[in-house]
Structure formats: structure tokens, C-alpha cells
N, C-alpha and C positions, 0 to 999 in steps of 0.2 A: 710735610703733607701726609705721609703714612701715619704719623702719630695722631694727627687730627682725625683721620679716617678711623683709626682704631678707637679713639676716644668716643667718636660718634656711635660706633657699632656697640659699644659697651654701656651706653647710657641706660639708666634705669627705665626709661619709657619703652625700651624695646623688649624688656623682660616679659611683659604680658603677651606681646606678639609672639615671642619665641615659645612661651608656654602654650599658647593657643595652637600653634603649629604642631607641637609635640602631642598635644591631646588629640588633635584631628588625625594625625598619622596613627596613633594608637587605636583610636576608634575604628579607623578604616581597616587596620590589620585584624582587629577583633571581628569586624563584619565579614571579612573574607573567610576567616576561620569558622565562624558560625555557619555561614552558607555552605562551606565544605562539609562540616559535621552534619548539617541537615540533609545534604545530598547523600551522604553515607547512610543516614537513617532511612531515607527513602529506598535505597538499594537493599538495605537489610529487611525492610518491610516486604519488599518483593520476594526475597528469599523465604521469609516466614510464610507468605501467602502460598508459595510453591510447596513448602513443607506441609502446610495444613491441607492443601489439595491432595497431596500424596497420601497423607494419613487418612483423610476422609475416604479416598477411593480404596484404600486397603483395609478399612475398618470392617471387621466381620459383623454380620448381623447376629447379635446374640439375643436369642429369644428368652424373654423373661428377665432381661437385665433391668435393674431399677433405674439406672442413670446412663446417659451417654453424653459425650462431649458435643456441645452445640456449635458445630462448625459454621453454619450460616450466620449466627450472631457474632462469632469471633471474626469472621470475614468482614462483616459490616463495620465492626469497630476498627479493624485495620484500615478499611477504606476511609473511615471518618478521620483517623489520624493522618493518613496520607493527604486528604483534602486540606486539613488544617495546615500542614507543612507547606503545601503548594500555595495556599492563600497567603501565608506569611512571606514566602519567597518572592511571590509576584502579585502584590496587592493591586487591585484595580482602583481602589479608593480606600478611605478610612473604613476599616471593617467594624461592623457591630460585634459585640461580644456574643459568642455562642454559649448559651447557658445549659445546653443539653449535655449530661454527663455520659461517659461510656458505661456500658452495662457491667462489664467485668465479672459477670457470673455466667460461666459457660457450662454449667451442669444443668441438664434438662431432664425432666422425668421422661422415661421411656413410655411410649404409648401402650396402653393396656389392651390386649386383644379382647374383643367383646365376645361373650359367650352367646350361643344361639338362644339361650333362655331370656336374655336381656332385651328390653324394648327401648326404643328411643323416646 
């Protein structure tokens, strides 16, 4: 009886089933790891936002500076990345592709002080 049970368990028709089970388990493990990594990325984005707020509040007002770091644009891009991760982690339905690219240019011209001789 034990030999016939062993022979049945090793039949070639069970190999695809075994392979499917292994693939499913591997995919589930990868999904758990990906979700964990994306959660870590969200926590790191929070830290980056806090650092940017601290840098913005301690930024000296340099008169005559040609450029300054564009903190509002940088914060908007971080917010956009966070929303994308959130939508991926908890989709409400099939998502349309968002074709708007990040700005990635955070250098902005400093406003020029207007002289009293200039007119609008």
C-alpha cells in the first residue's frame, strides 16, 4: 500500500502542480518583501521631508544670491512619490498611467529686487 501511494505521489502529472505551488510561494514571498521595502521608502521620505523643512527654516536670506534651492518644488515631488507608492500599495482599481514627470530641477532664480527707477 505504501509503495502504491509513493508511486502515485511521484507521477509526472503532479510535477506541474508542484511547480505551480513553488512559483506561487516564491511570488508571495517577493510581494511581502516588496511591500516591506516600499514601507521603508515611505518612512525615509518622511525623514527627507523633515530634513528639508529644517534646512528651509535655517536657510539664511542671502541678498543678491543668484540661485536658491526650491524647497516647495522639492516638497511637491516628494509628495508625488509618496502618493504613487500609496496608490501601488493599496489600489482602489486598475490605475491609469500617470504621465507627468517629476521636475527634478530644484535650482530657482532668486527674485531680483526692483529699483525705484523701474516701472511695471
